[in-house]
C-alpha positions, 0 to 999 in steps of 0.5 A: 835322183839316181845320180844323187845315189851314185854320188853318195855311193862313190863318196861312201866308197872314198871314205871307206878307202880313206878309213882303210888306208888310215887303219893300215898306216896305224897298223904299220906304226904299231908294228914298227913300235913293237919291233923297236921295243923287241930290239931294245929288249934284245939289246939289254939281254945281249949286253947282260950276256956279254954278246957285245957284237950283237949289242953293237949291231942292235944299238948302231944299226937295227934300232936307229933304222927302226926309229927312222921308220916311225913318224916323228911326233910333229908328222903324226900331229900333222896327219892327225890334225888333217881333215882326212885323218879319221883314226888315231891311236890316242885320245886328245883334248880335242876328241874329249871336247868334241864328245862333251860338245856333242853330249851337252850341246855346249860348244866346248871348243870355243870355250877352250879358245876363250880360256886360252885367251884369258890365260894370255891376258892374265899377265897384263891384268896381274901387272895392272892389279899389282901396281906397287910390285916391280917385275924383275 
């Protein structure tokens, strides 16, 4: 019995550390986005005030560097889609489906797959129903 308690505690520690590292990752992304927005604002101000040296430094050095620090959309989707990802900064359709499924007891995620299949097959059924019309 004690060995099970030790195993459960260690798995709890791992999940806590996973949440902590995930939170740190999201905070770094949030901070990088904030710095990027600030740099873009400074660029606008510098251009309006005629400080072209500062504007060029911001446009060609600072802003591209900050954009490189941000993960791309694809990288972010991969991390959020992984089983280790517990936190993310936006609500997705999968999150909504999970909540609805939990509240109603209806497996909404499987319904979503069924709807997707129906949409894929709709072109075939429309072409069968519209025999006299030729597709161009």
